[in-house]
Short mmCIF file of the C-alpha atoms (twelve columns), coordinates in Angstrom:
data_MODEL
# 
_entry.id   MODEL 
# 
loop_
_atom_site.group_PDB 
_atom_site.id 
_atom_site.type_symbol 
_atom_site.label_atom_id 
_atom_site.label_alt_id 
_atom_site.label_comp_id 
_atom_site.label_asym_id 
_atom_site.label_seq_id 
_atom_site.Cartn_x 
_atom_site.Cartn_y 
_atom_site.Cartn_z 
_atom_site.pdbx_PDB_model_num 
ATOM 1   C CA . MET A 1   -53.695 -28.774 -13.355 1 
ATOM 2   C CA . ALA A 2   -52.546 -27.196 -16.613 1 
ATOM 3   C CA . ARG A 3   -51.627 -29.536 -19.407 1 
ATOM 4   C CA . LEU A 4   -48.059 -29.601 -20.673 1 
ATOM 5   C CA . GLY A 5   -49.158 -28.190 -24.000 1 
ATOM 6   C CA . SER A 6   -50.713 -25.132 -22.310 1 
ATOM 7   C CA . ALA A 7   -47.437 -23.815 -20.843 1 
ATOM 8   C CA . LYS A 8   -46.293 -20.372 -21.989 1 
ATOM 9   C CA . ALA A 9   -43.955 -20.301 -24.952 1 
ATOM 10  C CA . PRO A 10  -40.272 -19.601 -24.270 1 
ATOM 11  C CA . THR A 11  -39.184 -15.976 -24.524 1 
ATOM 12  C CA . ALA A 12  -37.291 -16.589 -27.767 1 
ATOM 13  C CA . VAL A 13  -40.472 -17.983 -29.376 1 
ATOM 14  C CA . ARG A 14  -42.576 -15.066 -28.160 1 
ATOM 15  C CA . ILE A 15  -40.026 -12.554 -29.569 1 
ATOM 16  C CA . ARG A 16  -40.105 -14.275 -32.978 1 
ATOM 17  C CA . SER A 17  -43.897 -14.089 -32.947 1 
ATOM 18  C CA . MET A 18  -43.938 -10.320 -32.250 1 
ATOM 19  C CA . PRO A 19  -44.911 -7.923  -35.045 1 
ATOM 20  C CA . GLN A 20  -41.899 -6.923  -37.132 1 
ATOM 21  C CA . LYS A 21  -42.132 -3.242  -36.105 1 
ATOM 22  C CA . ASN A 22  -42.219 -4.008  -32.364 1 
ATOM 23  C CA . LEU A 23  -39.392 -6.500  -32.691 1 
ATOM 24  C CA . SER A 24  -37.251 -3.897  -34.477 1 
ATOM 25  C CA . ILE A 25  -37.892 -1.352  -31.712 1 
ATOM 26  C CA . LEU A 26  -37.019 -3.896  -29.024 1 
ATOM 27  C CA . LEU A 27  -33.803 -4.922  -30.727 1 
ATOM 28  C CA . ARG A 28  -32.758 -1.314  -31.206 1 
ATOM 29  C CA . PHE A 29  -33.452 -0.585  -27.538 1 
ATOM 30  C CA . LEU A 30  -31.348 -3.570  -26.444 1 
ATOM 31  C CA . LEU A 31  -28.548 -2.514  -28.785 1 
ATOM 32  C CA . PHE A 32  -28.443 1.073   -27.494 1 
ATOM 33  C CA . PHE A 33  -28.721 -0.127  -23.883 1 
ATOM 34  C CA . ASN A 34  -25.712 -2.405  -24.337 1 
ATOM 35  C CA . ILE A 35  -23.785 0.412   -26.015 1 
ATOM 36  C CA . PHE A 36  -24.645 2.696   -23.064 1 
ATOM 37  C CA . LEU A 37  -23.390 0.126   -20.552 1 
ATOM 38  C CA . SER A 38  -20.192 -0.384  -22.559 1 
ATOM 39  C CA . ILE A 39  -19.511 3.365   -22.734 1 
ATOM 40  C CA . LYS A 40  -20.191 3.734   -19.011 1 
ATOM 41  C CA . SER A 41  -17.783 0.885   -18.226 1 
ATOM 42  C CA . CYS A 42  -15.123 2.364   -20.507 1 
ATOM 43  C CA . ILE A 43  -15.453 5.773   -18.877 1 
ATOM 44  C CA . PHE A 44  -15.055 4.199   -15.434 1 
ATOM 45  C CA . VAL A 45  -11.989 2.214   -16.510 1 
ATOM 46  C CA . LEU A 46  -10.398 5.222   -18.234 1 
ATOM 47  C CA . THR A 47  -11.047 7.371   -15.162 1 
ATOM 48  C CA . ARG A 48  -9.344  4.800   -12.946 1 
ATOM 49  C CA . LEU A 49  -6.444  4.524   -15.396 1 
ATOM 50  C CA . SER A 50  -6.021  8.298   -15.480 1 
ATOM 51  C CA . MET A 51  -5.934  8.564   -11.680 1 
ATOM 52  C CA . LYS A 52  -2.627  9.763   -10.293 1 
ATOM 53  C CA . ILE A 53  -1.450  9.567   -6.701  1 
ATOM 54  C CA . TYR A 54  1.376   11.628  -5.217  1 
ATOM 55  C CA . PRO A 55  3.006   11.443  -1.763  1 
ATOM 56  C CA . ILE A 56  2.981   14.913  -0.204  1 
ATOM 57  C CA . GLU A 57  5.585   15.572  2.492   1 
ATOM 58  C CA . THR A 58  4.450   18.304  4.892   1 
ATOM 59  C CA . GLY A 59  7.241   18.079  7.463   1 
ATOM 60  C CA . ASN A 60  9.086   15.769  9.843   1 
ATOM 61  C CA . PHE A 61  8.979   16.028  13.622  1 
ATOM 62  C CA . LYS A 62  10.068  14.141  16.735  1 
ATOM 63  C CA . LEU A 63  8.007   12.391  19.399  1 
ATOM 64  C CA . ASP A 64  8.868   10.515  22.555  1 
ATOM 65  C CA . GLY A 65  9.619   6.918   21.589  1 
ATOM 66  C CA . GLY A 66  8.142   5.504   24.783  1 
ATOM 67  C CA . ALA A 67  4.848   7.283   24.123  1 
ATOM 68  C CA . MET A 68  4.772   5.904   20.570  1 
ATOM 69  C CA . PHE A 69  5.248   2.298   21.701  1 
ATOM 70  C CA . GLY A 70  3.331   2.121   24.980  1 
ATOM 71  C CA . VAL A 71  4.266   -0.905  27.089  1 
ATOM 72  C CA . VAL A 72  6.938   -2.179  24.667  1 
ATOM 73  C CA . PRO A 73  10.451  -1.755  26.172  1 
ATOM 74  C CA . LYS A 74  12.856  0.639   24.485  1 
ATOM 75  C CA . VAL A 75  15.458  -2.110  23.995  1 
ATOM 76  C CA . ILE A 76  12.969  -3.714  21.571  1 
ATOM 77  C CA . TRP A 77  11.334  -0.793  19.757  1 
ATOM 78  C CA . GLN A 78  14.591  1.072   19.125  1 
ATOM 79  C CA . ARG A 79  15.651  -1.715  16.732  1 
ATOM 80  C CA . THR A 80  13.193  -0.363  14.166  1 
ATOM 81  C CA . ASN A 81  12.801  3.220   15.398  1 
ATOM 82  C CA . PRO A 82  16.114  4.447   16.840  1 
ATOM 83  C CA . ALA A 83  15.881  7.231   19.423  1 
ATOM 84  C CA . ASP A 84  18.137  10.221  19.962  1 
ATOM 85  C CA . SER A 85  19.702  11.230  23.296  1 
ATOM 86  C CA . ASN A 86  16.372  12.707  24.407  1 
ATOM 87  C CA . ASN A 87  14.496  9.466   23.647  1 
ATOM 88  C CA . LEU A 88  12.829  11.094  20.631  1 
ATOM 89  C CA . ILE A 89  12.148  9.223   17.391  1 
ATOM 90  C CA . ASP A 90  11.766  10.611  13.873  1 
ATOM 91  C CA . MET A 91  8.205   10.931  12.562  1 
ATOM 92  C CA . SER A 92  6.828   12.170  9.260   1 
ATOM 93  C CA . MET A 93  3.558   13.799  8.222   1 
ATOM 94  C CA . ARG A 94  3.281   12.234  4.780   1 
ATOM 95  C CA . CYS A 95  -0.019  13.055  3.130   1 
ATOM 96  C CA . MET A 96  -1.537  11.719  -0.077  1 
ATOM 97  C CA . LEU A 97  -2.768  13.665  -3.101  1 
ATOM 98  C CA . ILE A 98  -5.219  11.934  -5.460  1 
ATOM 99  C CA . GLU A 99  -5.815  13.398  -8.897  1 
ATOM 100 C CA . ASP A 100 -8.996  11.713  -10.109 1 
ATOM 101 C CA . GLY A 101 -10.884 13.265  -13.024 1 
ATOM 102 C CA . ASN A 102 -11.967 16.771  -12.019 1 
ATOM 103 C CA . ARG A 103 -11.246 16.140  -8.335  1 
ATOM 104 C CA . LEU A 104 -8.012  16.780  -6.487  1 
ATOM 105 C CA . ILE A 105 -8.247  15.098  -3.092  1 
ATOM 106 C CA . LEU A 106 -5.735  15.667  -0.293  1 
ATOM 107 C CA . ILE A 107 -5.724  13.113  2.522   1 
ATOM 108 C CA . ASP A 108 -4.654  14.865  5.751   1 
ATOM 109 C CA . ASN A 109 -2.513  18.025  5.701   1 
ATOM 110 C CA . GLY A 110 -0.061  18.066  8.603   1 
ATOM 111 C CA . THR A 111 0.154   20.656  11.383  1 
ATOM 112 C CA . GLY A 112 0.004   23.844  9.342   1 
ATOM 113 C CA . ASN A 113 2.023   26.852  10.536  1 
ATOM 114 C CA . LYS A 114 -0.310  28.984  12.651  1 
ATOM 115 C CA . GLN A 115 0.720   27.640  16.070  1 
ATOM 116 C CA . SER A 116 3.163   29.456  18.333  1 
ATOM 117 C CA . ASP A 117 6.917   28.952  18.370  1 
ATOM 118 C CA . LYS A 118 6.503   27.457  21.836  1 
ATOM 119 C CA . PHE A 119 4.081   24.855  20.466  1 
ATOM 120 C CA . PHE A 120 6.356   23.901  17.577  1 
ATOM 121 C CA . GLY A 121 9.318   23.798  19.959  1 
ATOM 122 C CA . TYR A 122 7.868   20.698  21.604  1 
ATOM 123 C CA . TYR A 123 8.096   18.705  18.360  1 
ATOM 124 C CA . TYR A 124 11.502  19.621  16.882  1 
ATOM 125 C CA . PHE A 125 10.388  19.966  13.267  1 
ATOM 126 C CA . PHE A 126 13.006  19.151  10.648  1 
ATOM 127 C CA . GLY A 127 13.460  18.096  7.028   1 
ATOM 128 C CA . GLY A 128 12.752  21.288  5.107   1 
ATOM 129 C CA . PHE A 129 9.453   19.989  3.715   1 
ATOM 130 C CA . SER A 130 6.254   22.004  3.404   1 
ATOM 131 C CA . LEU A 131 2.813   21.347  2.015   1 
ATOM 132 C CA . ASP A 132 3.093   24.131  -0.554  1 
ATOM 133 C CA . SER A 133 6.514   23.111  -1.839  1 
ATOM 134 C CA . SER A 134 5.435   19.474  -2.098  1 
ATOM 135 C CA . LEU A 135 2.298   20.432  -4.050  1 
ATOM 136 C CA . ALA A 136 4.355   22.696  -6.335  1 
ATOM 137 C CA . LYS A 137 6.771   19.835  -7.019  1 
ATOM 138 C CA . HIS A 138 3.905   18.046  -8.771  1 
ATOM 139 C CA . GLY A 139 2.533   21.163  -10.461 1 
ATOM 140 C CA . PHE A 140 -0.287  21.997  -8.039  1 
ATOM 141 C CA . HIS A 141 -1.328  24.827  -5.728  1 
ATOM 142 C CA . ARG A 142 -3.442  24.589  -2.592  1 
ATOM 143 C CA . ASP A 143 -6.224  26.497  -4.392  1 
ATOM 144 C CA . ASP A 144 -6.486  23.570  -6.830  1 
ATOM 145 C CA . ILE A 145 -7.597  21.193  -4.061  1 
ATOM 146 C CA . THR A 146 -11.279 20.236  -4.300  1 
ATOM 147 C CA . ASP A 147 -11.508 17.927  -1.263  1 
ATOM 148 C CA . ILE A 148 -9.667  17.572  2.038   1 
ATOM 149 C CA . PHE A 149 -10.228 14.119  3.518   1 
ATOM 150 C CA . LEU A 150 -9.279  14.039  7.197   1 
ATOM 151 C CA . THR A 151 -8.580  10.611  8.674   1 
ATOM 152 C CA . HIS A 152 -9.158  12.210  12.080  1 
ATOM 153 C CA . LEU A 153 -8.880  15.625  13.700  1 
ATOM 154 C CA . HIS A 154 -5.703  15.392  15.784  1 
ATOM 155 C CA . PHE A 155 -3.527  18.440  15.163  1 
ATOM 156 C CA . ASP A 156 -0.839  16.613  13.174  1 
ATOM 157 C CA . HIS A 157 -3.456  15.432  10.677  1 
ATOM 158 C CA . CYS A 158 -5.737  18.448  10.258  1 
ATOM 159 C CA . GLY A 159 -3.784  21.514  11.444  1 
ATOM 160 C CA . GLY A 160 -3.029  22.597  7.893   1 
ATOM 161 C CA . SER A 161 -6.753  22.972  7.140   1 
ATOM 162 C CA . ILE A 162 -6.969  26.387  8.816   1 
ATOM 163 C CA . GLN A 163 -4.665  29.409  8.699   1 
ATOM 164 C CA . TRP A 164 -4.499  32.939  10.058  1 
ATOM 165 C CA . ASN A 165 -6.329  35.592  8.070   1 
ATOM 166 C CA . LYS A 166 -4.232  38.410  6.570   1 
ATOM 167 C CA . ASN A 167 -4.397  40.606  9.676   1 
ATOM 168 C CA . LYS A 168 -3.967  37.703  12.113  1 
ATOM 169 C CA . THR A 169 -7.202  38.694  13.810  1 
ATOM 170 C CA . GLY A 170 -8.916  35.376  13.157  1 
ATOM 171 C CA . TYR A 171 -8.834  32.170  11.167  1 
ATOM 172 C CA . GLU A 172 -9.844  31.137  7.671   1 
ATOM 173 C CA . PRO A 173 -9.722  27.962  5.548   1 
ATOM 174 C CA . ALA A 174 -6.282  27.350  4.048   1 
ATOM 175 C CA . PHE A 175 -7.998  25.664  1.084   1 
ATOM 176 C CA . LYS A 176 -10.596 28.127  -0.134  1 
ATOM 177 C CA . ASN A 177 -12.020 25.883  -2.863  1 
ATOM 178 C CA . ALA A 178 -12.113 22.595  -0.963  1 
ATOM 179 C CA . LYS A 179 -14.683 20.638  0.997   1 
ATOM 180 C CA . PHE A 180 -13.511 19.324  4.374   1 
ATOM 181 C CA . TRP A 181 -14.555 15.699  4.977   1 
ATOM 182 C CA . THR A 182 -14.890 13.979  8.349   1 
ATOM 183 C CA . ASN A 183 -17.766 11.984  9.894   1 
ATOM 184 C CA . LYS A 184 -20.443 12.943  12.413  1 
ATOM 185 C CA . ASN A 185 -19.308 10.608  15.180  1 
ATOM 186 C CA . HIS A 186 -15.706 11.745  15.060  1 
ATOM 187 C CA . TRP A 187 -16.716 15.395  14.760  1 
ATOM 188 C CA . LYS A 188 -18.759 15.157  17.974  1 
ATOM 189 C CA . TRP A 189 -15.849 13.335  19.636  1 
ATOM 190 C CA . ALA A 190 -13.483 16.169  18.639  1 
ATOM 191 C CA . VAL A 191 -15.641 19.178  19.556  1 
ATOM 192 C CA . GLU A 192 -16.546 17.596  22.912  1 
ATOM 193 C CA . PRO A 193 -13.139 16.075  23.688  1 
ATOM 194 C CA . ASN A 194 -12.303 13.717  26.524  1 
ATOM 195 C CA . ILE A 195 -9.606  14.791  28.959  1 
ATOM 196 C CA . ARG A 196 -7.012  12.467  27.456  1 
ATOM 197 C CA . GLU A 197 -7.343  13.726  23.870  1 
ATOM 198 C CA . LYS A 198 -8.121  17.371  24.581  1 
ATOM 199 C CA . ALA A 199 -4.554  18.475  23.854  1 
ATOM 200 C CA . SER A 200 -4.735  16.883  20.378  1 
ATOM 201 C CA . PHE A 201 -8.081  18.436  19.386  1 
ATOM 202 C CA . LEU A 202 -7.274  22.134  19.010  1 
ATOM 203 C CA . LYS A 203 -10.307 24.422  18.643  1 
ATOM 204 C CA . GLU A 204 -8.508  26.713  16.203  1 
ATOM 205 C CA . ASN A 205 -8.022  23.721  13.872  1 
ATOM 206 C CA . ILE A 206 -11.583 22.467  14.101  1 
ATOM 207 C CA . ASN A 207 -14.233 25.137  14.722  1 
ATOM 208 C CA . PRO A 208 -13.372 27.318  11.685  1 
ATOM 209 C CA . MET A 209 -14.111 24.374  9.374   1 
ATOM 210 C CA . GLU A 210 -17.742 24.485  10.454  1 
ATOM 211 C CA . SER A 211 -18.091 28.257  10.400  1 
ATOM 212 C CA . SER A 212 -16.596 28.362  6.882   1 
ATOM 213 C CA . GLY A 213 -19.514 26.367  5.485   1 
ATOM 214 C CA . GLN A 214 -17.044 23.931  3.886   1 
ATOM 215 C CA . LEU A 215 -17.548 21.082  6.380   1 
ATOM 216 C CA . ASN A 216 -18.985 17.813  5.047   1 
ATOM 217 C CA . PHE A 217 -19.659 14.418  6.599   1 
ATOM 218 C CA . VAL A 218 -18.979 11.000  5.095   1 
ATOM 219 C CA . ASN A 219 -21.900 8.608   5.554   1 
ATOM 220 C CA . LEU A 220 -21.246 6.068   8.300   1 
ATOM 221 C CA . PRO A 221 -21.664 2.361   7.489   1 
ATOM 222 C CA . THR A 222 -23.699 -0.142  9.488   1 
ATOM 223 C CA . ASN A 223 -20.481 -2.119  10.062  1 
ATOM 224 C CA . ASP A 224 -16.866 -0.893  9.931   1 
ATOM 225 C CA . PHE A 225 -16.407 -0.592  6.169   1 
ATOM 226 C CA . VAL A 226 -17.967 1.524   3.436   1 
ATOM 227 C CA . GLN A 227 -17.468 0.861   -0.260  1 
ATOM 228 C CA . ASN A 228 -17.316 3.606   -2.877  1 
ATOM 229 C CA . SER A 229 -17.626 6.509   -0.456  1 
ATOM 230 C CA . GLU A 230 -18.421 10.085  -1.411  1 
ATOM 231 C CA . LEU A 231 -14.726 10.465  -2.225  1 
ATOM 232 C CA . GLY A 232 -14.736 7.523   -4.653  1 
ATOM 233 C CA . PHE A 233 -12.654 5.156   -2.499  1 
ATOM 234 C CA . ASP A 234 -13.468 2.615   0.209   1 
ATOM 235 C CA . ILE A 235 -13.061 3.477   3.905   1 
ATOM 236 C CA . LEU A 236 -12.322 1.331   6.956   1 
ATOM 237 C CA . PHE A 237 -13.547 2.855   10.233  1 
ATOM 238 C CA . ALA A 238 -11.420 2.148   13.321  1 
ATOM 239 C CA . ASP A 239 -12.116 3.128   16.942  1 
ATOM 240 C CA . GLY A 240 -8.983  2.100   18.836  1 
ATOM 241 C CA . HIS A 241 -6.830  5.187   18.291  1 
ATOM 242 C CA . THR A 242 -9.763  7.593   18.387  1 
ATOM 243 C CA . GLU A 243 -13.467 7.445   17.622  1 
ATOM 244 C CA . LYS A 244 -14.176 6.598   13.960  1 
ATOM 245 C CA . GLN A 245 -10.741 7.168   12.473  1 
ATOM 246 C CA . MET A 246 -11.077 6.700   8.697   1 
ATOM 247 C CA . ILE A 247 -8.620  4.527   6.735   1 
ATOM 248 C CA . PRO A 248 -8.874  4.998   2.934   1 
ATOM 249 C CA . HIS A 249 -8.535  1.978   0.616   1 
ATOM 250 C CA . ILE A 250 -7.788  3.099   -2.952  1 
ATOM 251 C CA . GLN A 251 -7.685  0.963   -6.112  1 
ATOM 252 C CA . TYR A 252 -4.668  2.145   -8.052  1 
ATOM 253 C CA . GLN A 253 -2.660  0.631   -10.904 1 
ATOM 254 C CA . GLY A 254 -3.976  -2.862  -10.204 1 
ATOM 255 C CA . LYS A 255 -3.251  -2.734  -6.471  1 
ATOM 256 C CA . THR A 256 -5.033  -1.723  -3.273  1 
ATOM 257 C CA . ILE A 257 -3.121  1.063   -1.552  1 
ATOM 258 C CA . VAL A 258 -4.160  1.781   2.039   1 
ATOM 259 C CA . PHE A 259 -3.462  5.070   3.804   1 
ATOM 260 C CA . THR A 260 -2.843  3.664   7.278   1 
ATOM 261 C CA . ALA A 261 -2.832  6.930   9.301   1 
ATOM 262 C CA . ASP A 262 -2.568  6.052   13.025  1 
ATOM 263 C CA . LEU A 263 -3.875  2.515   12.663  1 
ATOM 264 C CA . LEU A 264 -0.288  1.674   11.677  1 
ATOM 265 C CA . PRO A 265 2.017   4.685   12.183  1 
ATOM 266 C CA . THR A 266 5.330   3.022   11.215  1 
ATOM 267 C CA . VAL A 267 6.699   -0.383  10.221  1 
ATOM 268 C CA . GLY A 268 7.815   -0.723  13.833  1 
ATOM 269 C CA . HIS A 269 4.160   -0.916  14.873  1 
ATOM 270 C CA . ILE A 270 3.305   -4.050  12.887  1 
ATOM 271 C CA . PRO A 271 3.582   -6.541  15.809  1 
ATOM 272 C CA . LEU A 272 0.240   -6.592  17.619  1 
ATOM 273 C CA . PRO A 273 1.263   -5.380  21.121  1 
ATOM 274 C CA . TYR A 274 3.153   -2.413  19.644  1 
ATOM 275 C CA . VAL A 275 0.431   0.154   20.255  1 
ATOM 276 C CA . ALA A 276 1.011   3.851   20.941  1 
ATOM 277 C CA . SER A 277 0.037   5.189   24.341  1 
ATOM 278 C CA . TYR A 278 -1.958  7.846   22.467  1 
ATOM 279 C CA . ASP A 279 -4.575  5.223   21.543  1 
ATOM 280 C CA . THR A 280 -7.702  5.730   23.630  1 
ATOM 281 C CA . ARG A 281 -8.748  2.059   23.442  1 
ATOM 282 C CA . PRO A 282 -5.517  0.028   23.142  1 
ATOM 283 C CA . LEU A 283 -7.144  -3.401  23.407  1 
ATOM 284 C CA . LEU A 284 -9.513  -2.491  20.596  1 
ATOM 285 C CA . SER A 285 -6.523  -1.207  18.607  1 
ATOM 286 C CA . MET A 286 -4.979  -4.661  18.804  1 
ATOM 287 C CA . ASP A 287 -8.209  -6.327  17.649  1 
ATOM 288 C CA . GLU A 288 -8.452  -3.888  14.734  1 
ATOM 289 C CA . LYS A 289 -4.792  -4.383  13.839  1 
ATOM 290 C CA . ILE A 290 -4.985  -8.171  13.693  1 
ATOM 291 C CA . LYS A 291 -8.054  -8.036  11.463  1 
ATOM 292 C CA . PHE A 292 -6.539  -5.413  9.187   1 
ATOM 293 C CA . LEU A 293 -3.050  -6.923  8.976   1 
ATOM 294 C CA . ASN A 294 -4.388  -10.396 8.191   1 
ATOM 295 C CA . MET A 295 -6.411  -8.909  5.356   1 
ATOM 296 C CA . ALA A 296 -3.420  -6.856  4.197   1 
ATOM 297 C CA . ALA A 297 -1.280  -10.002 4.034   1 
ATOM 298 C CA . ASP A 298 -4.001  -12.091 2.372   1 
ATOM 299 C CA . LYS A 299 -4.848  -9.500  -0.272  1 
ATOM 300 C CA . GLU A 300 -1.327  -8.084  -0.696  1 
ATOM 301 C CA . PHE A 301 -2.272  -4.506  0.160   1 
ATOM 302 C CA . VAL A 302 0.342   -1.796  -0.302  1 
ATOM 303 C CA . LEU A 303 0.446   0.214   2.915   1 
ATOM 304 C CA . PHE A 304 1.076   3.972   2.676   1 
ATOM 305 C CA . LEU A 305 2.745   5.062   5.923   1 
ATOM 306 C CA . GLU A 306 1.898   8.565   7.114   1 
ATOM 307 C CA . HIS A 307 4.241   8.736   10.094  1 
ATOM 308 C CA . ASP A 308 7.220   6.592   9.094   1 
ATOM 309 C CA . ALA A 309 10.050  9.017   8.327   1 
ATOM 310 C CA . ALA A 310 12.214  6.273   6.767   1 
ATOM 311 C CA . ASN A 311 9.671   4.227   4.798   1 
ATOM 312 C CA . GLU A 312 6.978   5.472   2.422   1 
ATOM 313 C CA . LEU A 313 5.345   2.134   1.610   1 
ATOM 314 C CA . CYS A 314 5.415   -1.409  2.926   1 
ATOM 315 C CA . THR A 315 3.829   -4.816  2.462   1 
ATOM 316 C CA . VAL A 316 3.256   -7.502  5.091   1 
ATOM 317 C CA . LYS A 317 3.246   -11.305 5.118   1 
ATOM 318 C CA . HIS A 318 2.126   -14.215 7.284   1 
ATOM 319 C CA . THR A 319 4.803   -15.874 9.448   1 
ATOM 320 C CA . GLU A 320 4.850   -18.345 12.318  1 
ATOM 321 C CA . LYS A 321 4.932   -15.355 14.675  1 
ATOM 322 C CA . GLY A 322 1.946   -13.701 13.020  1 
ATOM 323 C CA . VAL A 323 1.853   -10.980 10.393  1 
ATOM 324 C CA . ARG A 324 5.228   -9.320  9.943   1 
ATOM 325 C CA . LEU A 325 6.938   -6.843  7.619   1 
ATOM 326 C CA . ASN A 326 7.568   -8.160  4.120   1 
ATOM 327 C CA . GLN A 327 9.163   -5.340  2.091   1 
ATOM 328 C CA . THR A 328 9.556   -1.563  2.250   1 
ATOM 329 C CA . TYR A 329 9.535   0.689   -0.811  1 
ATOM 330 C CA . LYS A 330 9.780   4.217   -2.067  1 
ATOM 331 C CA . PHE A 331 6.518   5.255   -3.701  1 
ATOM 332 C CA . ASN A 332 7.999   5.465   -7.186  1 
ATOM 333 C CA . GLU A 333 9.436   1.950   -6.865  1 
ATOM 334 C CA . VAL A 334 5.905   0.531   -6.900  1 
ATOM 335 C CA . PHE A 335 3.823   3.111   -8.775  1 
ATOM 336 C CA . ASN A 336 4.632   5.182   -11.851 1 
# 
């Protein structure tokens, strides 16, 4: 057994006993290392502070209210989402533009305009919005976009990715300088569609992404959440609506803003049983909703609503009946 007096000297003692030249080199190294870490932290903070987010309206449309609320009776769901004489409710295709350093990221991009008049006739588009006019409102052009992040590949989320070529003999990317981001599991699900979703996965929206060479895949996590993804934000993966739908979580101006996509289409879908009949796994949707909404209430997330024509943002709160709507906001009422 070593005697007490034979123990190694403390680090501070050993440093003092080093030769003066070596000690000077060590201290200089530690000084420059700390300066490097400080600069790196400052750059990260400044980058986050300089981030700007813009809501991008690409068009409003109408869908059957019964289809959007599944088993919930109309007498209940029409309180939050009133229907017209044809039982249709107003829906938006509100996308998100993130200006972050040298990247300009667009989350989803609406239906685009290459489909036939017959196709568009089913959805009664209205509102006078367009992707290009909304980008121009904030001083941008589609050629400025560096990344297109697609929550999933249903036509109302990715249709704007691809357009006709000049001669209308084929298709080409509508964003010539952008990478298209999805994930491998969802891509396989979309290019080999099940019978139920086949009408939502249109080949002309999907296949040209791959042939363009601009298709990229986000790395899948071992669980349902990835931090600091390739796009710089966190992503929740949800399988109830469709396989591996991606829900971005973005840190912005001291808050967490969540692009809810079809995990939560409108404020009317906050109660757990209010699940659209379009969801392929409705029971799983409810499990995912309760987990997400509890976290949203606990952590005071700001929810960015893609399909709610009346409400851009909302927050939720805990009540005796479960998580319920807290407040709704316009984007510029919360963020500047």
